N, C-alpha and C positions, 0 to 999 in steps of 0.2 A: 748400176744396180745388179745386175746379170752374175756380178762377182759376189755378191751376198749371199747367192744358195749354195755353192760347196762349202761356204764357209761353215755354216749352218748344220749341213750335212756332216763336217768335221767334228763339231761340237755336240752336238744333239747326245753323242751317247755319255758324255761327261755330264751335263746338267741334266740328262734323263738320271743318272746316278744320285744326285745331286739333291732332286725331289723326293727319290725312293728313300731315300735317308728320312726326309721328314716324314713322311709315309711311315715311315717301320716306328720311330718315336712315336708318333700318333698310334700306331696298331698296337706297342706294347702297353701305352697309358691305357687304352680301352682295354685290354686284358687284366691290367691291373687294380682298376678301378672296382670297388669291392659290387658283387652282384645282387642288391636288394630286392630287385623285383623278378630275377630268375630269368635275365635273357638265354634266348636261346643262340649260343655264340658258334655253335657248330658251322654254319656257313662262312661265319667273319674267318674262323680257323682256316679253311678252306682258302679263302680267298686271302689269306696270309701265304701262305703256303703257294700259290700261285704268283703272288710279288716275291717270294724268295726265287722261283725261277727263274724271273723276269730280271732279277739282281745277278743273278749268275750269267744269262744270257746277254746283260749289258756288259758285265765286266769281260766276257767272252770276247765280245764286240771292240771294247778298248783294247784288248789285248793285241787281237786281228790287225786294228787298225796304225796300232803300234810297230807292227812287223814282231812282234816276239812270238808268236805260234798263229797258225792258221788251224781255222778251222773245216770241215767239209759241211758244204750251204745245207745240207740234209739235217744237221743237228739242230740249226735255228729252226727249221719247218719244224721238227720234233716238238720244241720246246713249245714252238706257238699252239701247236695243237693241243699240248698238255694244257696250257695256261687255258683255252678255249674250253675245254673238257671240264677243267675245273669249274669254271663261272659258270657253264652249264648246270653242273651236278650241283652247285652250292645255290643257285636260285632255284632249281627242282625241289630239295629238302627244306628251302625256306617257304616256298609254296605249302608243301604239304605239313609242315609244321603249323601252317596259318590257319590249313583246312581241319586239322585235328585240334586246332584250338577252338574252333567254332562249334565244336561240337559237344 
């Protein structure tokens, strides 16, 4: 059973990219659907941008795992910081939109 943990560590970036591919398809479907109810899409667009940053990060992880190219660890920390900042900003502008809609 102890041998299975390193195996999951090796294949995790690959199945992350597979699941993100499904998520990108769903985001594209969300943006293509006609906007009949005037939905506020700005937070969703920001989350999509964060998702694209995650795809770049995972691709870099796969390339590093294959030994094609190495990246400094600070690059991944920077990407994570940007992703978290985008999520927080998306939540804040959604909250502001909800509060303005009540008025």
